[in-house]
C-alpha positions as a Markdown table, in Angstrom:
| # | Residue | x | y | z |
|---|---|---|---|---|
| 1 | Gln | 93.7 | 101.1 | 124.6 |
| 2 | Glu | 90.7 | 102.4 | 122.6 |
| 3 | Gly | 92.9 | 105.0 | 120.9 |
| 4 | Gln | 95.4 | 102.3 | 119.8 |
| 5 | Arg | 92.6 | 100.3 | 118.3 |
| 6 | Arg | 91.4 | 103.3 | 116.3 |
| 7 | Tyr | 95.0 | 103.9 | 115.2 |
| 8 | Val | 95.4 | 100.3 | 114.0 |
| 9 | Gln | 92.0 | 100.1 | 112.4 |
| 10 | Lys | 92.7 | 103.3 | 110.4 |
| 11 | Cys | 95.8 | 101.7 | 109.1 |
| 12 | Leu | 94.0 | 98.5 | 108.1 |
| 13 | Asp | 91.2 | 100.4 | 106.5 |
| 14 | Ala | 93.7 | 102.4 | 104.4 |
| 15 | Arg | 95.5 | 99.3 | 103.4 |
| 16 | Tyr | 92.3 | 97.7 | 102.2 |
| 17 | Lys | 91.5 | 100.8 | 100.2 |
| 18 | Leu | 95.0 | 100.8 | 98.6 |
| 19 | Val | 94.7 | 97.1 | 97.7 |
| 20 | Glu | 91.3 | 97.8 | 96.1 |
| 21 | Leu | 92.8 | 100.7 | 94.0 |
| 22 | Val | 95.8 | 98.7 | 92.9 |
| 23 | Arg | 93.8 | 95.7 | 91.9 |
| 24 | Lys | 91.3 | 97.8 | 90.0 |
| 25 | Glu | 93.8 | 100.1 | 88.2 |
| 26 | Leu | 97.2 | 98.3 | 88.0 |
| 27 | Asp | 97.0 | 94.9 | 86.4 |
| 28 | Trp | 100.8 | 94.6 | 86.3 |
| 29 | Val | 101.0 | 94.9 | 90.2 |
| 30 | Lys | 100.3 | 91.7 | 92.1 |
| 31 | Val | 99.1 | 92.1 | 95.7 |
| 32 | Leu | 100.3 | 89.0 | 97.6 |
| 33 | Pro | 98.4 | 87.5 | 100.5 |
| 34 | Tyr | 98.7 | 89.5 | 103.7 |
| 35 | Ser | 97.8 | 89.3 | 107.3 |
| 36 | Pro | 94.5 | 90.9 | 108.2 |
| 37 | Trp | 96.2 | 92.1 | 111.5 |
| 38 | Val | 99.1 | 94.1 | 110.1 |
| 39 | Asn | 99.4 | 97.3 | 108.1 |
| 40 | Phe | 101.6 | 95.9 | 105.3 |
| 41 | Ala | 100.5 | 95.1 | 101.8 |
| 42 | Pro | 103.2 | 93.1 | 100.0 |
| 43 | Met | 103.2 | 93.7 | 96.3 |
| 44 | Glu | 105.1 | 92.6 | 93.2 |
| 45 | Ile | 105.5 | 95.7 | 91.2 |
| 46 | Asp | 106.7 | 95.0 | 87.7 |
| 47 | Ile | 107.8 | 98.3 | 86.2 |
| 48 | Glu | 110.8 | 96.7 | 84.5 |
| 49 | Asn | 112.1 | 93.1 | 84.7 |
| 50 | Gly | 109.8 | 92.2 | 87.6 |
| 51 | Glu | 110.8 | 95.1 | 89.9 |
| 52 | Val | 111.1 | 98.9 | 90.3 |
| 53 | Pro | 114.4 | 100.2 | 88.8 |
| 54 | Glu | 116.7 | 101.7 | 91.4 |
| 55 | Gly | 116.8 | 105.1 | 89.7 |
| 56 | Ile | 113.0 | 105.5 | 89.8 |
| 57 | Arg | 112.8 | 104.1 | 93.4 |
| 58 | Glu | 115.7 | 106.1 | 94.9 |
| 59 | Asn | 115.8 | 109.3 | 92.8 |
| 60 | Gly | 112.7 | 109.3 | 90.6 |
| 61 | Ile | 108.9 | 109.7 | 90.9 |
| 62 | Leu | 108.7 | 106.9 | 93.5 |
| 63 | Ala | 111.5 | 108.2 | 95.8 |
| 64 | Pro | 109.1 | 109.9 | 98.3 |
| 65 | Tyr | 107.5 | 106.5 | 99.0 |
| 66 | Tyr | 110.7 | 104.9 | 100.3 |
| 67 | Leu | 109.9 | 101.6 | 98.6 |
| 68 | Arg | 111.9 | 98.7 | 100.2 |
| 69 | Ser | 112.0 | 95.3 | 98.7 |
| 70 | Asp | 112.6 | 91.8 | 99.9 |
| 71 | Phe | 112.9 | 88.4 | 98.3 |
| 72 | Phe | 110.0 | 86.0 | 98.6 |
| 73 | Pro | 110.1 | 82.4 | 97.3 |
| 74 | Asn | 108.1 | 81.7 | 94.1 |
| 75 | Asn | 106.7 | 78.7 | 96.0 |
| 76 | Pro | 105.9 | 79.7 | 99.6 |
| 77 | Ala | 105.9 | 76.0 | 100.5 |
| 78 | Asp | 109.5 | 75.7 | 99.3 |
| 79 | Ile | 111.6 | 78.5 | 100.8 |
| 80 | Thr | 114.5 | 77.4 | 98.5 |
| 81 | Ser | 112.5 | 78.1 | 95.4 |
| 82 | Cys | 113.6 | 80.9 | 93.1 |
| 83 | Pro | 113.0 | 84.2 | 94.8 |
| 84 | Arg | 110.9 | 87.1 | 93.5 |
| 85 | Val | 111.1 | 90.8 | 94.4 |
| 86 | Val | 108.3 | 91.9 | 96.7 |
| 87 | Tyr | 107.8 | 95.5 | 98.0 |
| 88 | Lys | 106.6 | 95.9 | 101.6 |
| 89 | Ile | 104.1 | 98.7 | 101.4 |
| 90 | Cys | 103.5 | 100.0 | 104.9 |
| 91 | Ile | 100.3 | 102.0 | 105.5 |
| 92 | Met | 100.2 | 104.6 | 108.3 |
| 93 | Pro | 97.2 | 106.4 | 109.8 |
| 94 | His | 98.1 | 109.7 | 108.1 |
| 95 | His | 97.7 | 108.1 | 104.6 |
| 96 | Asn | 94.4 | 109.3 | 103.4 |
| 97 | Glu | 92.5 | 108.4 | 100.2 |
| 98 | Gly | 94.3 | 111.2 | 98.4 |
| 99 | His | 97.7 | 109.8 | 99.3 |
| 100 | Leu | 96.7 | 106.4 | 98.3 |
| 101 | Ala | 95.3 | 107.6 | 94.9 |
| 102 | Gln | 98.5 | 109.6 | 94.3 |
| 103 | Phe | 100.6 | 106.5 | 95.0 |
| 104 | Val | 98.7 | 104.6 | 92.4 |
| 105 | Thr | 99.0 | 107.5 | 89.9 |
| 106 | Asp | 102.7 | 107.7 | 90.5 |
| 107 | Leu | 103.1 | 104.0 | 89.9 |
| 108 | Lys | 101.3 | 104.4 | 86.6 |
| 109 | Lys | 103.6 | 107.3 | 85.6 |
| 110 | Ala | 106.7 | 105.3 | 86.6 |
| 111 | Lys | 105.5 | 102.5 | 84.4 |
| 112 | Glu | 104.9 | 104.8 | 81.5 |
| 113 | Ser | 108.3 | 106.5 | 81.7 |
């Protein structure tokens, strides 16, 4: 049980560090509210037209990250409101600060290309 707690806490700590990096360095990425108890960081990543183009996501610089999107209502109180594209960034315990920084760097490069 203690090992599981350490595993989960490592994921949550890494998620917090990633969110800090993104908020500090990428003003065109919006981190949405997330649960403090799960290792996901939902983000709107606007590389082109409010999303990450499929070519960059599937075959380009961001392919190694396996970005997967979902739709989220513009108004969370109204699930029928116009949806926006949100990427579900999942943080695992093997993601160290170097990995997180590289992800942010690669997002910058994708935006510049």
